[in-house]
C-alpha positions in Angstrom: 0.0 0.0 0.1 2.9 2.3 0.7 4.3 1.8 -2.7 1.0 2.7 -4.6 0.3 5.6 -2.3 3.7 7.1 -3.1 3.1 6.6 -6.9 -0.2 8.7 -6.7 1.6 11.3 -4.5 4.4 11.7 -6.9 2.2 11.9 -9.9 0.1 14.5 -8.0 -2.4 16.7 -9.8 -4.0 20.4 -9.5 -6.3 19.1 -6.5 -3.2 19.3 -4.4 -3.4 22.9 -4.4 -6.3 22.8 -1.6 -4.2 21.0 0.7 -1.4 23.1 0.5 -3.2 26.3 0.8 -3.3 26.0 4.5 0.3 25.3 5.1 1.7 28.0 2.8 -0.5 30.7 4.4 0.6 29.5 7.9 4.3 30.2 6.8 3.3 33.7 6.3 3.7 33.7 2.6 7.3 32.3 2.9 8.0 28.8 1.4 10.1 26.9 4.4 13.1 25.7 2.8 15.1 22.8 4.9 17.5 25.6 5.3 17.9 27.6 8.8 16.0 31.2 8.8 17.7 34.0 7.0 20.0 36.3 8.6 19.2 39.9 9.9 17.5 41.8 8.6 14.7 39.4 7.4 12.4 41.8 6.2 13.4 42.5 2.7 12.1 46.1 3.3 14.6 46.8 6.2 17.0 45.2 4.0 16.6 47.2 1.2 16.7 50.5 3.0 20.0 49.2 4.9 21.7 48.3 1.5 20.9 51.8 0.1 18.5 50.1 -2.5 15.8 52.6 -1.6 15.2 55.2 0.9 12.9 54.8 4.0 9.2 54.9 3.5 7.3 51.9 1.5 6.3 54.3 -1.3 10.0 54.5 -2.2 10.8 51.0 -2.3 10.7 48.7 -5.4 7.2 47.4 -5.8 8.3 43.8 -5.6 10.0 44.1 -2.5 7.1 45.7 -1.1 4.9 42.9 -2.2 7.2 40.3 -0.7 7.3 42.3 2.8 3.7 42.1 2.9 3.6 38.5 2.1 5.8 37.7 5.0 3.6 39.8 7.2 0.7 37.7 6.3 -1.1 40.6 4.5 -2.0 39.1 1.1 -4.8 41.9 0.1 -2.4 44.7 0.6 0.2 42.5 -1.4 -2.2 42.0 -4.3 -3.0 45.9 -4.4 0.9 46.5 -4.8 1.0 43.8 -7.5 -1.8 45.7 -9.3 1.1 48.2 -10.5 3.2 48.0 -13.2 5.5 44.9 -13.0 9.2 45.5 -12.9 11.6 45.1 -15.9 13.4 41.8 -16.1 11.7 40.4 -13.0 8.3 39.7 -14.8 8.2 36.0 -13.6 8.8 36.9 -10.0 6.1 39.4 -10.3 3.6 36.7 -11.4 4.8 34.4 -8.8 4.3 37.1 -5.8 0.7 37.4 -7.1 0.1 33.6 -7.4 1.4 33.5 -3.5 -0.8 36.3 -2.6 -4.0 34.9 -3.9 -3.0 31.4 -2.5 -2.7 33.1 1.0 -5.9 35.1 0.4 -7.6 31.8 0.1 -8.8 32.9 -3.3 -8.6 29.3 -4.8 -10.0 29.6 -8.5 -7.8 32.7 -9.1 -4.8 31.0 -7.3 -4.9 28.0 -9.3 -5.2 30.2 -12.7 -2.4 32.2 -11.5 0.1 29.1 -10.8 -1.1 27.7 -14.2 -0.3 30.9 -15.7 3.3 30.6 -14.1 3.9 27.1 -16.0 2.5 28.1 -19.3 4.4 31.7 -19.4 7.6 30.5 -18.0 7.7 26.6 -18.4 11.6 26.7 -17.9 12.2 29.4 -15.2 13.0 28.4 -11.8 9.2 30.1 -10.8 7.6 27.3 -12.5 9.2 24.9 -10.1 7.0 26.6 -7.3 3.8 26.3 -9.6 4.7 22.6 -10.1 5.2 21.9 -6.2 1.8 23.9 -5.3 -0.3 22.2 -7.8 1.2 18.9 -6.9 3.1 18.1 -9.9 5.8 16.5 -8.6 7.2 14.5 -11.3 7.5 17.3 -13.8 9.2 19.3 -10.7 12.1 16.3 -10.3 12.3 16.0 -13.9 12.6 19.8 -15.0 14.0 21.2 -12.1 16.2 18.6 -10.1 18.2 21.2 -8.2 15.5 23.4 -7.1 15.2 23.3 -3.4 11.3 22.5 -4.0 12.4 19.1 -5.4 14.7 18.5 -2.2 11.3 18.7 -0.4 9.4 16.5 -2.6 12.5 13.9 -2.4 12.5 14.0 1.5 8.7 13.5 1.7 9.1 10.4 -0.8 11.7 9.3 1.4 9.7 9.4 4.7 7.3 6.9 3.0 9.7 4.6 1.3 13.1 5.0 2.8 14.8 2.9 0.5 13.9 3.9 -2.7 17.0 4.1 -4.8 16.0 6.8 -7.3 14.9 9.3 -4.5 18.2 8.7 -2.7 20.4 9.0 -5.6 18.7 12.3 -6.6 19.2 13.6 -3.0 22.9 12.4 -3.2 23.5 14.1 -6.7 21.6 17.3 -6.1 21.6 17.8 -2.5 24.7 16.1 -1.0 25.8 19.0 1.2 22.8 18.4 3.6 24.0 18.1 7.0 22.3 14.9 7.8 23.1 13.2 4.3 25.1 10.4 5.5 22.4 8.1 6.7 20.6 8.4 3.2 24.1 7.7 1.4 24.4 4.7 3.3 20.9 3.5 2.5 21.8 4.1 -1.1 25.1 2.4 -1.2 23.7 -0.8 0.8 21.1 -1.0 -2.1 23.9 -1.6 -4.3 22.6 0.7 -7.1 23.7 0.8 -10.6 25.1 4.3 -10.6 27.0 6.1 -13.3 30.9 7.3 -12.4 29.5 10.6 -12.2 26.7 9.8 -9.7 29.4 7.9 -7.6 31.6 11.0 -7.5 28.5 13.0 -6.1 28.3 10.4 -3.6 32.0 10.5 -2.6 32.1 14.0 -2.3 29.1 13.9 -0.1 30.8 11.6 2.0 34.1 13.4 1.8 32.5 16.7 3.1 31.0 14.8 5.9 34.2 13.2 6.9 32.7 9.7 6.5 36.1 8.7 5.3 35.5 4.9 4.8 32.3 5.4 2.8 34.2 8.0 0.5 36.9 5.6 -0.1 34.1 3.0 -1.4 32.3 5.8 -3.8 35.4 7.4 -5.0 36.7 4.0 -6.2 33.7 3.7 -8.5 33.6 7.6 -9.5 34.9 9.1 -12.5 38.4 9.3 -12.5 39.7 12.7 -12.7 42.5 14.9 -10.6 40.0 16.0 -7.8 38.5 12.6 -7.5 41.9 10.8 -7.3 43.3 13.7 -5.0 40.4 13.6 -2.5 40.6 9.7 -2.6 44.4 9.8 -1.5 43.4 12.5 1.3 41.0 9.9 2.8 43.3 7.1 2.5 45.7 9.2 4.1 43.2 10.0 7.1 42.4 6.4 7.5 46.3 5.8 7.7 46.5 3.8 4.5 49.8 5.4 3.7 50.6 2.7 0.9 47.4 3.0 -0.9 47.3 6.9 -0.5 50.9 7.1 -2.1 49.8 4.8 -4.9 46.8 7.3 -5.5 48.8 10.4 -5.0 51.3 8.9 -7.5 48.2 8.4 -10.1 47.2 11.8 -9.7 50.8 12.9 -10.8 51.2 10.4 -13.7 48.0 11.1 -15.1 47.0 14.5 -14.4 50.3 16.1 -14.3 49.2 19.7 -15.4 46.2 19.7 -13.0 46.4 21.9 -9.7 46.2 18.9 -7.7 49.4 17.2 -9.1 51.7 19.3 -7.0 49.8 19.1 -3.9 49.9 15.2 -4.2 53.7 15.4 -4.3 53.8 17.3 -1.2 51.5 14.8 0.5 53.7 12.2 -0.6 56.6 14.1 1.1 54.5 14.0 4.2 53.7 10.4 4.6 56.1 8.5 2.4 59.5 6.9 3.2 62.6 9.2 3.1 63.5 8.0 -0.3 59.8 8.5 -1.7 59.5 12.0 0.0 63.0 13.2 -1.6 61.8 11.8 -5.0 58.6 13.8 -4.6 60.5 16.9 -3.7 62.7 16.7 -6.5 59.7 16.6 -9.0 58.2 19.5 -7.2 61.3 21.5 -7.9 61.8 20.2 -11.4 58.5 20.2 -12.9 56.2 22.7 -11.1 57.5 26.4 -11.2 55.1 27.6 -8.5 56.0 25.0 -6.3 60.0 25.0 -7.0 60.7 27.1 -3.6 58.3 25.1 -1.5 60.3 21.7 -2.9 63.5 23.0 -2.0 62.4 23.7 1.7 60.7 20.4 1.8 64.1 18.8 0.6 66.2 20.8 3.0 63.8 19.5 5.9 64.2 15.9 5.0 67.8 15.9 4.7 67.7 17.7 7.9 65.9 14.9 9.5 68.4 12.4 8.0 71.3 14.7 9.4 72.6 15.0 5.9 75.1 18.1 5.3 73.3 18.7 2.1 70.5 19.9 4.1 72.2 23.3 4.5 73.1 23.7 1.1 69.4 23.5 0.4 68.6 26.0 2.8 71.2 28.3 1.6 69.9 27.8 -2.1 66.3 28.7 -0.9 67.5 31.9 0.6 69.8 33.0 -2.4 67.8 31.7 -5.5 64.2 31.8 -4.1 64.5 34.4 -1.2 61.4 36.2 -2.3 59.1 33.1 -2.1 56.7 32.3 0.7 58.7 29.2 1.7 61.9 31.3 2.2 59.7 33.6 4.5 58.7 30.4 6.4 62.3 29.4 6.9 63.3 33.1 7.7 60.4 32.9 10.6 61.8 29.5 12.0 65.1 31.1 12.1 63.9 34.3 13.8 61.9 32.4 16.4 65.2 30.3 17.2 67.1 33.5 17.9 64.6 34.9 20.0 64.5 31.9 22.1 68.3 32.3 22.6 67.9 35.9 23.6 68.8 37.5 20.4 65.9 39.5 19.9 67.8 42.2 17.7 68.7 39.1 15.5 65.2 37.9 15.3 63.6 41.3 14.6 66.2 41.7 11.5 64.9 38.5 10.0 61.3 39.5 10.3 62.3 42.8 8.7 63.6 40.8 5.9 59.9 39.0 5.7 58.3 42.3 5.8 60.3 43.6 2.9 59.2 41.0 0.9 55.6 42.1 0.8 52.5 41.0 2.9 51.3 38.0 0.9 53.4 35.5 2.7 51.5 33.1 5.2 53.9 33.8 8.3 53.8 37.7 7.8 51.2 38.4 10.3 52.5 36.2 13.1 56.1 37.3 12.5 55.5 40.9 12.7 53.4 40.6 15.7 56.4 39.2 17.5 58.7 41.3 16.2 56.9 44.2 17.6 56.5 42.3 21.0 60.2 41.8 21.0 60.8 45.5 20.1 58.6 46.5 22.9 60.7 44.3 25.3 63.6 46.0 24.2 62.2 49.4 24.7 62.1 50.3 21.0 58.6 51.7 21.1 58.6 53.2 17.4 60.0 50.0 15.8 57.3 48.1 17.7 54.5 50.1 16.6 56.1 50.0 13.0 55.6 46.2 13.1 52.1 46.1 14.8 51.0 48.8 12.4 52.1 46.5 9.5 49.8 43.7 10.6 46.8 45.9 11.0 47.5 47.3 7.4 48.4 44.3 5.6 46.7 41.4 7.5 43.6 43.4 9.1 41.6 39.9 9.4 44.0 38.1 11.1 44.2 36.8 14.8 47.6 38.9 15.0 46.1 42.0 13.8 43.9 42.1 17.2 46.8 41.2 19.1 48.9 44.1 17.6 45.8 46.5 18.0 45.7 45.5 21.6 49.4 46.0 22.1 49.1 49.4 20.5 46.3 50.2 23.2 43.4 50.1 21.2 40.1 49.6 22.9 39.7 46.0 22.0 40.8 44.3 24.9 43.5 41.8 25.7 43.7 38.2 26.2 42.6 38.5 29.6 40.2 41.7 29.5 38.0 41.1 26.4 34.9 41.1 28.9 35.7 45.2 29.7 35.2 45.9 26.0 32.6 48.1 25.3 32.5 48.5 21.2 28.9 48.6 20.1 28.5 46.9 16.8 26.2 48.5 14.1 25.1 45.5 12.0 25.0 46.9 8.2 24.9 44.1 5.1 26.5 44.8 2.0 24.5 44.3 -1.3 27.4 44.8 -3.7 27.0 42.6 -7.3 27.7 39.0 -7.0 30.6 38.0 -9.4 28.7 34.9 -11.0 25.1 34.3 -11.6 22.5 35.5 -14.2 21.0 39.1 -14.4 18.2 37.8 -12.5 20.1 36.3 -9.7 21.9 39.5 -9.4 18.8 41.8 -9.2 16.9 39.5 -6.7 20.2 39.7 -4.6 20.3 43.5 -4.9 16.8 43.9 -3.8 17.3 41.7 -0.7 15.0 38.6 -1.9 17.6 36.1 -1.0 15.6 32.9 -1.0 14.5 33.7 -4.6 18.1 34.6 -5.6 19.4 31.3 -4.1 16.8 29.4 -5.6 17.5 30.6 -9.1 21.0 30.2 -8.6 20.6 26.4 -7.5 18.7 25.9 -10.7 21.4 27.5 -13.0 24.1 25.6 -11.1 22.3 22.5 -11.4 24.5 19.3 -10.5 27.8 20.5 -11.7 30.8 19.4 -9.0 33.5 21.7 -10.2 32.8 25.5 -9.6 35.0 28.6 -10.6 36.1 30.6 -7.8 33.5 33.4 -8.9 31.1 30.7 -8.6 32.2 29.3 -5.6 32.0 33.0 -4.1 28.3 33.5 -5.2 27.4 30.1 -3.8 28.9 30.7 -0.7 27.3 34.1 -0.1 23.8 33.1 -1.2 23.7 30.3 1.2 25.0 32.5 4.2 22.3 34.8 3.3 19.5 32.1 3.6 20.7 30.6 6.6 22.9 27.6 5.1 25.8 29.1 7.1 27.8 25.7 7.6 28.2 25.1 3.6 28.3 28.8 2.8 31.3 29.7 5.1 33.0 26.4 4.1 32.6 27.7 0.5 33.9 30.8 1.3 36.7 29.8 3.5 37.8 27.6 0.6 39.2 30.3 -1.4 42.0 30.4 1.2 43.3 27.1 0.0 41.4 25.6 -2.8 43.5 24.4 -5.7 42.9 26.4 -9.1 44.7 27.1 -12.1 46.9 30.3 -11.9 44.6 32.5 -13.9 41.7 31.5 -11.3 44.0 31.9 -8.5 44.9 35.6 -9.6 41.2 36.3 -9.2 40.9 35.1 -5.4 42.6 38.3 -4.0 40.2 40.6 -5.9 37.2 38.6 -4.5 38.6 38.8 -0.9 38.8 42.4 -1.0 35.0 42.9 -1.3 33.1 44.0 1.8 30.7 41.4 0.9 33.2 38.6 1.3 34.0 39.6 4.6 30.3 40.3 5.6 29.3 36.9 4.6 32.3 35.1 6.2 31.5 36.7 9.4 27.5 37.2 9.0 25.3 38.0 11.8 22.3 35.4 12.3 20.3 35.6 15.4 21.6 39.1 16.1 18.3 39.9 17.6 18.6 37.1 20.2 22.3 37.5 20.7 22.6 41.2 21.3 20.3 41.3 24.4 21.5 38.1 25.9 24.9 39.3 25.6 24.2 42.5 27.2 22.2 40.7 30.1 25.4 38.5 31.0 27.7 41.6 30.7 29.5 39.9 27.5 30.6 41.9 24.4 28.2 40.9 21.6 31.3 40.2 19.4 32.7 37.7 21.6 29.6 35.7 21.9 29.3 36.0 18.1 32.7 34.9 17.7 32.2 31.9 19.9 29.0 30.7 18.3 30.6 31.0 14.8 33.5 28.8 16.0 31.1 26.4 17.7 28.5 25.8 15.2 29.0 28.3 12.3 25.5 29.2 13.3 23.5 25.9 12.5 20.7 26.1 15.2 20.2 22.3 15.6 23.7 20.8 14.9 24.8 18.0 17.5 28.5 16.9 18.0 29.5 13.3 18.6 29.7 14.1 22.1 26.0 15.3 22.3 26.9 19.0 22.4 23.6 20.6 21.0 22.6 24.0 18.9 24.5 27.2 18.5 26.5 27.4 21.6 27.2 23.7 21.7 25.9 23.2 25.4 25.9 19.6 26.6 22.6 18.3 27.7 24.0 17.7 31.5 25.3 21.3 31.5 21.9 22.3 30.1 20.1 20.8 33.0 22.4 22.4 35.4 21.9 25.8 33.9 18.2 25.2 33.9 18.2 24.5 37.8 20.5 27.6 38.4 18.3 29.9 36.5 14.9 28.5 37.6 13.9 27.2 34.2 11.7 24.0 34.4 11.5 23.4 30.6 14.0 24.1 27.8 15.2 23.0 24.2 18.6 23.3 23.4 17.7 23.2 19.7 15.7 26.4 20.3 18.1 29.4 19.3 16.6 31.4 22.3 16.9 28.9 24.9 20.5 27.7 23.7 21.9 31.3 23.5 20.2 32.1 26.7 22.2 29.2 28.3 25.3 29.6 26.4 25.8 33.1 27.4 25.0 32.3 31.1 27.7 29.4 30.9 30.4 31.9 29.2 29.6 34.4 32.0 29.9 31.4 34.7 33.4 30.6 33.0 34.5 34.2 33.3 33.3 34.5 36.8 35.0 31.6 37.9 38.4 32.5 36.5 38.5 36.0 37.6 37.0 37.5 34.2 40.0 36.3 32.4 38.6 36.0 28.7 41.5 33.6 27.5 41.0 31.1 30.3 37.1 31.3 30.0 37.2 30.5 26.4 39.9 27.9 26.8 37.6 26.3 29.6 34.6 26.9 27.5 36.3 24.2 25.0 38.5 21.9 27.2 36.8 22.1 30.5 37.7 24.0 33.8 39.5 21.1 35.3 42.1 21.1 32.4 42.5 24.9 32.0 43.1 25.0 36.1 45.6 22.1 35.6 47.5 24.1 32.8 47.4 27.2 34.7 49.0 25.5 37.9 51.8 23.9 35.9 52.5 26.6 33.2 51.2 29.9 34.9 49.4 32.4 33.0 51.1 35.6 33.5 52.1 36.0 29.8 48.7 34.8 28.0 50.5 34.7 24.5 52.9 32.1 25.8 50.1 30.3 27.6 48.4 29.9 24.5 51.3 28.5 22.7 52.0 26.1 25.4 48.2 24.6 25.7 48.8 20.8 25.1 45.4 20.2 23.3 46.0 21.4 19.8 42.2 21.4 19.5 42.0 23.9 22.5 44.9 25.8 21.0 43.3 26.6 17.8 39.8 27.2 19.3 41.2 29.9 21.5 42.9 31.8 18.6 39.9 31.0 16.3 37.3 32.5 18.7 39.4 35.6 19.3 40.2 36.2 15.5 36.3 35.8 15.1 35.8 38.5 17.8 38.2 40.8 16.4 36.7 40.4 12.8 33.2 41.1 14.1 34.6 44.4 15.8 36.8 45.2 12.6 33.8 44.8 10.5 30.5 46.2 12.8 32.2 48.5 15.3 32.2 51.7 13.9 35.3 52.9 16.5 37.2 50.3 15.0 36.4 50.6 11.4 37.4 54.4 11.8 40.9 53.5 13.4 41.6 50.9 10.8 40.6 53.6 7.9 43.3 55.9 9.5 45.9 53.3 8.7 44.7 52.3 5.4 43.7 48.9 6.5 
């Protein structure tokens, strides 16, 4: 019976409109995607005003934005009045869509049905037709014509709720929606059914496993997938993660042998140097030096380090070669920074600073530049050379304003941003404003919808345009990441944007990345403001800087409200159930839900305040305690002392906690520099 019912349901018919009207109207005119809520401001009118799209006052706003806002406010009759005006040029399809939605909400069933049919007839290939197919219950047409539309995801999930092992639906989910956070159980069901998938479909399954760190399953899928440089390299990565070194080396070797001109080939050689035998490592380093101009210097440094581990005299010759022939490279900067730290540890601060100055003269692009210049400034301060210290710290703020060491430099210069032990006392109000500059990829309709603040429509339109393509250009990655963040898919969206820092692409593509990263839209999407209306008052109630709470939530959950860790930590601030019960008892709450953003933020900020109180309001120790627990932090303080916070962080024995502390404070700093007017003004005076 279940199979028969599902078949009828998938075929659907116009009669399905009557059963959907109530659901649609109850949603306030806004369709509910499986994504989280959109970031603030949710009202497109507020968004349009905030971005300068229009001036305050409804009469001055684009009519399409007015209609959308009225629909969200469950005022369909007023929306219909707005939609009786002249349709905007270039967005006629969405004008008709909003009218159909308004008629549906107004319960005008005959007119609504006609409006939805009109959408399909006038715009059969347009993403708005997907909405019409969905509302009219024409699910087969929806899946066939618009497989990547989020309405298709809803249909597939409904079908799987009735027939959990239906292979065609599981395959559809894997190919088009493999980035779902809960995708792994669906994939496991699909693979267990021993499906007859194409290599391209297996690639999609492999990627879905790969990005959920389901390494063993990814090996199986990638072994059956399309054999290209990306698939083989990722197969090597998961084999390496599983400690299957011989197999990983063989796969990395295949990348180099079969796809020698791909961006993944030199990365595969680097991986071989990390896990191979000494002879394999040296051979891979020699190939890096001989065959890949962009990685020649990196290969020389790797070779020198491998020879040094073997206590070979040739190591020093290679280090010298690196400095003499490739002295302006990132690898040479890394080696100089290594030497500088060694000199500082021996007490030769002047010699260490001189080496850092050499790094500084090479330009800001080197990966160690921010850290090296912060420490050079600190060493100069210890020597009493305040002017030199200021020069190094200002260099970090100008050239690496987004870095953790920019915050440490600002703190060292006395800016009102707090120190590691005193962030709690910072009073730097945030003024959230979102940027609506143009996206680097996407059709004119996607651009127009995004500019107007109609983010869900823009994202759905983009999803249809993107389809099931597995490899995106850097401009498309940027656009995909921004749109995902704007509709609340922050986990994947932030990952997309962060990938621009490390992704292997061609030289031409790589040259575009610095341009993209200079856009305010990039940074405000990388550090978004979801749940601001809850975080701001909760932070104030617990006397915590909102930027610190935002930074901690970004690190803990990437703003995914219902995310749950393997250990059971739940929600935005990853509160453990037992901790939640303890907090509820302390604040007199009898019922709570850690998946609720309001409850989770209330409990999480209470606990962050508690950790501060228990540790003399030392923010560094409080943040470390939030991650590792008060027992571990207390033990470290007794063993090492915490009088030098920078040295304390470097000595934390848990790699996860050490990185966690730096990332939270880096997030905190970025929320200040992006949204605190006082800090933005200070950076502007430096040219940062």
